[in-house]
Backbone as CSV, one residue per row, in Angstrom:
resi,resn,N_x,N_y,N_z,CA_x,CA_y,CA_z,C_x,C_y,C_z
1,MET,3.805,-24.022,-7.232,2.655,-23.432,-7.226,2.183,-22.446,-8.277
2,SER,1.344,-22.668,-8.791,0.896,-21.289,-9.118,0.079,-20.204,-9.219
3,PRO,1.158,-18.656,-8.411,-0.257,-17.772,-7.814,-1.208,-17.921,-8.161
4,LYS,-2.059,-16.659,-7.324,-3.166,-16.216,-7.754,-3.953,-15.054,-8.515
5,SER,-4.662,-15.727,-9.838,-5.090,-14.281,-10.224,-5.397,-13.753,-9.742
6,PRO,-4.563,-12.112,-10.333,-5.830,-10.663,-9.872,-6.947,-10.220,-10.317
7,ALA,-7.684,-10.169,-10.394,-8.474,-9.868,-10.760,-7.890,-7.634,-11.531
8,LEU,-8.730,-7.752,-12.918,-8.703,-7.001,-13.334,-9.246,-5.579,-13.417
9,PRO,-9.441,-3.916,-13.554,-8.043,-3.266,-13.279,-7.490,-4.006,-12.099
10,LEU,-5.521,-3.859,-12.501,-5.380,-3.598,-10.497,-4.870,-2.012,-10.117
11,THR,-5.074,-1.892,-9.244,-5.909,-0.874,-8.208,-4.739,-0.400,-7.461
12,GLY,-4.129,0.145,-7.466,-3.009,1.105,-6.332,-2.323,2.912,-6.097
13,GLY,-1.594,2.598,-5.205,-1.353,4.614,-5.095,-0.150,4.744,-3.509
14,CYS,-0.117,5.360,-3.316,1.041,5.469,-3.136,0.646,5.028,-1.098
15,SER,1.322,5.193,0.072,1.067,4.974,1.798,0.420,6.336,1.996
16,CYS,0.492,7.481,1.578,-1.165,8.905,1.754,-1.302,8.743,1.359
17,GLY,-1.997,8.715,0.234,-3.798,7.986,-0.684,-4.523,8.876,-1.433
18,ALA,-2.679,10.050,-1.629,-3.106,11.641,-2.507,-3.058,11.288,-3.467
19,ILE,-1.953,9.804,-4.429,-1.208,9.241,-5.183,-2.403,8.098,-5.825
20,ARG,-3.555,7.690,-6.946,-3.938,6.636,-7.141,-4.305,6.476,-8.775
21,TYR,-4.471,4.763,-8.799,-3.701,4.717,-10.379,-4.782,3.172,-10.576
22,GLU,-5.131,2.924,-11.971,-5.286,1.675,-11.955,-4.524,1.296,-13.230
23,ILE,-4.420,0.383,-13.909,-3.449,-0.201,-14.656,-4.994,-1.684,-15.636
24,ALA,-5.096,-1.366,-16.574,-5.920,-1.769,-17.305,-5.806,-3.009,-17.903
25,SER,-4.184,-3.631,-17.986,-3.769,-4.705,-18.513,-2.760,-5.342,-17.508
26,PHE,-3.155,-6.713,-17.899,-2.210,-7.596,-17.126,-0.168,-6.870,-17.491
27,PRO,0.795,-6.694,-16.093,1.567,-6.682,-16.276,2.424,-7.582,-17.368
28,LEU,3.598,-6.980,-17.773,4.190,-8.129,-18.993,5.121,-8.385,-18.565
29,LEU,5.322,-8.353,-16.367,6.977,-8.857,-16.375,7.086,-8.696,-14.464
30,LEU,7.688,-9.309,-14.201,7.539,-8.177,-12.992,9.229,-9.412,-12.003
31,TYR,9.923,-8.358,-11.343,10.998,-8.557,-11.153,12.138,-8.002,-9.915
32,THR,13.080,-8.589,-9.913,13.607,-7.738,-8.486,14.832,-6.979,-8.856
33,CYS,14.571,-6.211,-8.260,15.959,-4.853,-8.489,16.835,-4.762,-7.630
34,ASN,17.698,-5.361,-7.594,19.375,-5.244,-6.343,20.314,-3.452,-6.372
35,CYS,19.485,-3.019,-7.245,20.879,-2.172,-7.686,21.163,-0.872,-6.688
36,THR,21.954,-0.417,-6.648,22.007,0.475,-5.207,21.137,1.610,-5.018
37,ASN,20.804,2.549,-6.209,19.419,3.030,-6.257,18.491,2.781,-6.489
38,CYS,17.788,1.855,-6.550,16.685,0.759,-5.932,16.882,0.598,-4.688
39,GLN,18.193,0.266,-3.738,18.127,-0.476,-1.876,17.625,1.408,-1.944
40,ARG,18.483,2.370,-2.992,18.172,4.370,-1.521,16.764,3.854,-1.295
41,THR,16.014,4.253,-3.299,15.209,4.819,-3.675,13.992,4.372,-3.082
42,SER,14.317,2.130,-2.026,12.766,2.097,-1.423,12.612,1.800,-0.279
43,GLY,14.101,2.194,0.197,14.013,1.607,1.951,14.345,0.700,1.729
44,SER,15.095,-0.483,1.345,14.466,-1.736,1.821,16.003,-2.555,0.589
45,ALA,16.182,-3.752,0.363,16.902,-4.323,-0.090,16.968,-4.246,-1.954
46,PHE,15.231,-3.679,-2.152,15.335,-4.361,-3.472,13.806,-3.651,-3.569
47,ALA,14.694,-3.394,-5.107,13.314,-2.607,-5.939,12.042,-3.724,-6.820
48,LEU,10.866,-4.086,-5.878,9.694,-4.622,-7.381,9.051,-4.410,-8.470
49,ASN,10.227,-4.602,-9.292,9.182,-3.332,-10.455,8.892,-4.528,-11.312
50,MET,7.858,-3.944,-11.753,6.419,-4.573,-12.725,6.415,-3.561,-14.332
51,PRO,6.628,-4.008,-15.090,6.349,-3.468,-16.717,5.371,-3.370,-16.910
52,VAL,4.285,-2.445,-17.460,3.168,-2.435,-18.081,3.465,-1.871,-18.779
53,VAL,2.020,-1.923,-20.017,1.507,-1.369,-21.351,1.000,0.166,-20.563
54,ALA,1.877,1.309,-21.551,2.182,2.781,-20.463,1.003,3.111,-21.020
55,LYS,0.045,3.097,-22.313,-1.670,3.260,-22.580,-1.760,3.200,-21.137
56,ASP,-2.553,1.648,-20.268,-3.617,1.266,-19.554,-3.111,1.416,-18.283
57,PHE,-2.404,1.818,-18.146,-2.443,3.300,-16.572,-2.645,4.855,-16.399
58,HIS,-3.446,4.411,-15.664,-4.157,5.557,-15.892,-4.374,6.337,-14.309
59,ILE,-3.372,7.627,-13.916,-3.347,8.180,-12.265,-4.700,8.086,-12.395
60,LEU,-5.258,8.390,-11.684,-7.142,8.483,-11.020,-6.879,9.324,-10.300
61,GLN,-6.196,10.361,-9.379,-6.337,11.012,-8.619,-4.820,11.036,-8.186
62,GLY,-4.374,12.568,-7.960,-3.319,12.716,-7.737,-2.377,13.380,-8.288
63,SER,-0.979,14.800,-8.486,-0.487,14.513,-9.391,0.936,14.497,-9.092
64,PRO,1.290,13.130,-10.045,3.176,12.768,-9.231,4.101,13.299,-9.619
65,LYS,5.018,14.576,-8.575,5.663,14.695,-9.550,6.980,13.900,-9.926
66,GLY,8.366,15.118,-10.530,8.939,13.456,-11.851,10.260,14.279,-11.236
67,TRP,11.502,13.233,-11.002,12.469,13.764,-11.382,13.521,12.367,-11.633
68,ARG,14.534,13.481,-13.115,14.764,13.355,-14.418,17.075,12.481,-13.544
69,ARG,17.045,11.018,-13.917,18.573,10.994,-13.867,18.901,9.392,-14.427
70,LEU,19.721,9.806,-14.849,20.193,8.198,-15.226,20.583,7.338,-13.809
71,SER,20.234,6.043,-15.091,19.681,4.693,-13.759,21.599,4.074,-14.112
72,PRO,21.670,3.012,-13.094,22.737,2.326,-13.365,23.051,2.000,-13.806
73,SER,21.882,1.527,-14.750,22.185,1.037,-16.252,22.971,1.694,-17.113
74,GLY,22.813,2.859,-16.746,22.716,3.695,-18.269,21.404,4.593,-18.944
75,ALA,20.249,4.411,-18.486,19.579,4.723,-18.877,19.171,5.720,-18.597
76,ASP,17.992,6.876,-19.122,17.180,7.931,-18.301,16.492,7.851,-18.139
77,VAL,15.453,8.431,-16.993,14.361,8.315,-16.929,13.941,8.746,-15.660
78,THR,12.955,8.436,-15.545,12.117,9.662,-15.158,10.826,8.992,-13.829
79,SER,11.541,8.982,-13.151,10.846,8.516,-11.369,9.322,9.896,-11.400
80,TRP,8.381,8.443,-10.608,7.397,9.528,-10.231,7.295,9.292,-8.941
81,PHE,6.570,9.754,-8.389,6.778,10.062,-7.009,5.498,10.747,-6.560
82,CYS,4.699,10.326,-5.300,4.257,11.523,-4.062,4.620,12.835,-4.224
83,GLY,4.326,13.437,-3.984,4.753,15.327,-4.194,4.458,15.264,-2.035
84,ASP,3.480,14.487,-1.449,3.427,14.803,-0.404,4.288,13.544,0.746
85,CYS,3.661,12.176,0.445,4.579,11.135,1.498,5.792,11.399,0.847
86,GLY,6.046,11.450,-0.684,7.078,11.033,-1.107,7.658,9.535,-1.319
87,GLY,6.563,8.391,-1.775,6.655,7.234,-2.083,6.572,6.938,-3.959
88,ARG,7.816,6.893,-4.161,8.081,6.145,-5.181,6.979,5.492,-5.886
89,ILE,5.745,5.661,-7.624,5.305,4.943,-7.820,5.261,4.508,-9.342
90,TYR,6.095,5.004,-10.180,6.453,4.273,-10.987,7.831,5.127,-11.912
91,GLY,8.291,4.788,-12.892,9.555,4.368,-13.382,9.219,5.264,-15.277
92,GLU,9.722,5.973,-15.881,8.982,5.955,-17.829,11.350,6.018,-17.773
93,ARG,11.170,5.583,-19.276,12.526,5.961,-19.298,12.071,6.650,-21.562
94,VAL,13.270,6.878,-21.351,13.098,8.223,-22.798,13.400,6.580,-23.732
95,GLY,12.976,7.306,-24.599,12.786,6.155,-25.269,12.270,4.446,-26.259
96,ARG,11.644,4.758,-24.518,10.820,3.700,-24.271,9.376,3.316,-24.068
97,PRO,8.774,4.296,-24.564,7.359,5.223,-24.376,6.259,4.639,-24.450
98,GLN,6.517,2.490,-24.225,5.230,1.668,-24.714,5.191,0.890,-23.085
99,SER,5.785,1.271,-23.157,6.655,0.465,-21.801,6.330,1.139,-20.052
100,ILE,6.567,1.468,-18.775,6.664,2.289,-17.870,6.449,1.002,-16.535
101,ASN,7.508,0.920,-15.479,7.339,0.092,-14.493,7.151,0.950,-13.427
102,ILE,6.308,0.061,-12.946,5.172,0.649,-11.878,6.225,-0.233,-10.699
103,ARG,6.324,0.033,-9.289,6.815,-0.124,-8.130,6.021,-1.264,-7.639
104,ALA,5.452,-2.380,-7.660,5.240,-4.083,-7.984,4.002,-2.956,-5.850
105,GLY,4.536,-2.799,-4.926,4.211,-2.920,-3.711,3.643,-2.183,-3.138
106,THR,3.497,-0.672,-4.626,1.988,0.432,-4.440,0.737,0.106,-4.905
107,LEU,0.891,-1.797,-5.234,-0.434,-2.515,-5.622,-1.448,-2.617,-4.472
108,ASP,-2.634,-2.488,-4.263,-3.343,-2.564,-3.713,-3.083,-4.193,-2.777
109,ASP,-2.879,-5.097,-3.890,-3.399,-6.455,-3.424,-1.832,-6.561,-4.035
110,THR,-0.587,-6.664,-3.186,0.245,-7.418,-3.232,0.455,-9.329,-3.068
111,THR,-0.753,-9.667,-2.691,-0.796,-11.679,-2.912,-0.084,-12.363,-3.524
112,TRP,-0.365,-12.051,-5.282,0.391,-12.916,-6.362,0.657,-12.451,-6.925
113,LEU,1.695,-11.776,-6.573,3.476,-11.313,-7.455,4.302,-12.177,-6.728
114,VAL,5.088,-12.734,-7.719,6.038,-14.176,-7.684,6.891,-13.454,-9.172
115,PRO,8.710,-13.049,-8.617,9.279,-12.895,-8.987,9.897,-13.288,-10.451
116,VAL,9.499,-13.458,-12.054,10.841,-13.729,-12.727,12.704,-14.165,-12.274
117,ALA,12.574,-13.135,-12.321,13.880,-12.545,-12.148,13.896,-12.177,-10.956
118,HIS,15.628,-11.667,-10.804,16.754,-11.187,-9.601,18.039,-10.420,-11.028
119,MET,17.600,-8.532,-10.682,18.787,-7.695,-11.257,19.670,-7.589,-10.409
120,PHE,20.674,-6.943,-10.971,21.939,-6.421,-10.274,22.576,-6.947,-8.896
121,MET,22.432,-8.527,-9.153,22.833,-9.317,-7.485,23.970,-8.852,-7.350
122,LYS,24.678,-8.033,-8.225,26.116,-7.614,-7.832,25.839,-6.916,-6.810
123,SER,25.220,-5.742,-6.190,25.105,-5.094,-5.459,24.244,-5.891,-4.751
124,ALA,23.370,-6.582,-4.147,21.939,-7.424,-3.921,23.228,-7.176,-2.077
125,GLN,22.029,-7.340,-1.370,22.626,-7.518,-0.212,22.969,-9.084,0.624
126,PRO,24.076,-9.114,0.837,24.368,-11.076,0.765,23.325,-11.674,1.424
127,TRP,22.309,-11.294,2.400,21.339,-12.272,3.394,20.188,-12.138,2.082
128,VAL,20.352,-11.245,1.061,18.675,-11.328,-0.092,19.354,-12.967,-0.460
129,LEU,17.581,-14.018,-0.730,17.354,-15.520,-1.338,17.327,-14.639,-1.937
130,PRO,17.316,-15.354,-3.521,16.425,-15.265,-4.837,15.243,-15.736,-4.602
131,ALA,13.742,-15.102,-5.361,12.729,-16.492,-5.175,12.964,-17.670,-6.197
132,ALA,12.297,-19.046,-5.955,12.566,-20.587,-6.010,12.749,-20.490,-7.839
133,ASN,13.545,-20.920,-8.497,12.747,-20.963,-9.345,13.817,-19.969,-10.270
134,ALA,13.292,-18.358,-10.054,13.949,-16.994,-10.348,14.940,-16.937,-11.159
135,GLU,15.383,-16.576,-11.877,17.130,-16.363,-13.071,17.422,-15.295,-12.198
136,CYS,18.525,-14.966,-12.338,19.708,-14.113,-11.612,20.837,-13.992,-12.248
137,HIS,20.980,-12.927,-12.341,21.462,-11.414,-13.386,22.859,-11.078,-12.824
138,GLU,23.628,-10.564,-12.839,24.558,-10.317,-11.656,24.618,-8.858,-11.988
139,ILE,24.138,-8.325,-13.942,23.310,-7.061,-14.352,22.355,-7.225,-14.436
140,GLY,21.609,-6.915,-15.381,20.349,-7.503,-16.434,20.560,-7.792,-17.534
141,PRO,19.661,-8.622,-17.896,20.061,-9.147,-19.023,19.506,-8.369,-20.259
142,GLY,20.485,-8.868,-22.202,20.445,-7.686,-22.232,19.115,-7.556,-22.836
143,ASP,18.668,-8.831,-23.358,17.497,-9.095,-23.738,16.377,-9.632,-22.672
144,PHE,14.627,-8.460,-22.843,14.263,-8.601,-21.422,12.944,-10.260,-22.117
145,ARG,12.709,-10.448,-23.824,11.976,-11.061,-24.287,12.162,-12.577,-23.433
146,PRO,12.967,-13.183,-23.393,13.156,-14.550,-22.542,12.031,-14.483,-21.341
147,LEU,12.557,-13.500,-19.878,12.538,-13.904,-19.093,10.554,-13.607,-19.241
148,ALA,10.318,-12.714,-19.709,8.451,-12.452,-20.722,7.079,-13.414,-20.716
149,ALA,8.157,-14.725,-21.350,8.307,-15.787,-21.808,7.593,-16.845,-20.622
150,VAL,8.700,-15.985,-19.888,9.219,-17.088,-18.359,7.535,-17.093,-17.675
151,TRP,7.116,-15.083,-17.789,5.990,-14.502,-16.688,4.893,-15.306,-17.690
152,ARG,4.855,-14.819,-19.093,3.770,-14.797,-19.302,3.100,-16.328,-19.504
153,SER,4.227,-17.471,-19.104,3.184,-19.264,-19.172,3.082,-19.597,-17.119
154,MET,3.353,-18.538,-16.747,2.652,-17.942,-15.503,1.538,-18.391,-15.231
155,TRP,1.101,-17.518,-16.305,-0.551,-16.987,-16.021,-1.556,-17.279,-17.571
156,PRO,-1.326,-18.218,-17.607,-2.536,-18.451,-19.493,-3.443,-17.977,-18.830
157,ASP,-3.745,-17.106,-17.934,-5.675,-17.154,-18.120,-4.608,-15.535,-18.483
158,PHE,-4.073,-15.258,-18.566,-4.181,-13.628,-19.219,-3.732,-13.340,-20.414
159,PHE,-2.305,-15.265,-20.908,-1.542,-14.507,-22.016,-2.181,-16.066,-22.535
160,PRO,-2.870,-16.872,-22.926,-3.737,-17.851,-23.170,-2.322,-18.423,-24.415
161,PRO,-1.853,-19.757,-24.613,-0.928,-19.886,-25.015,-1.542,-20.150,-26.694
162,LYS,-0.707,-20.486,-27.826,-0.914,-19.548,-29.061,-1.282,-21.001,-29.609
């Protein structure tokens, strides 16, 4: 099954509408993270993370608040959220300024989202069932490039074959 292609720019925001954003380019990847931190910050069994090109992400309305911490993988991350409703919008990793991780559930249209992988399955809730054909990783893959290649192959409209 090939997902329906969304129109660019992608738009989204927090639950209360105080923060609004747009993304001018197509996401680089989509995966679930089942680490205990993502479970806690999402209030759910996992977070749906969507790396995008940082220069193509623009806040249209509001000013997110930041919280800097070490992730379960040891990465130095700043999480950005709405100061009114508390909804987490995205995260930035120190040393990786070219991309940011959007919480895909904050998009206005989520009907096209199909994750290509599930990370931190070692801490996944026992009832979580991975998406069909998605890779599963006990923690995270050392190299995200193979997953990105799978993602690009799903979206030939945005990533034409070379």
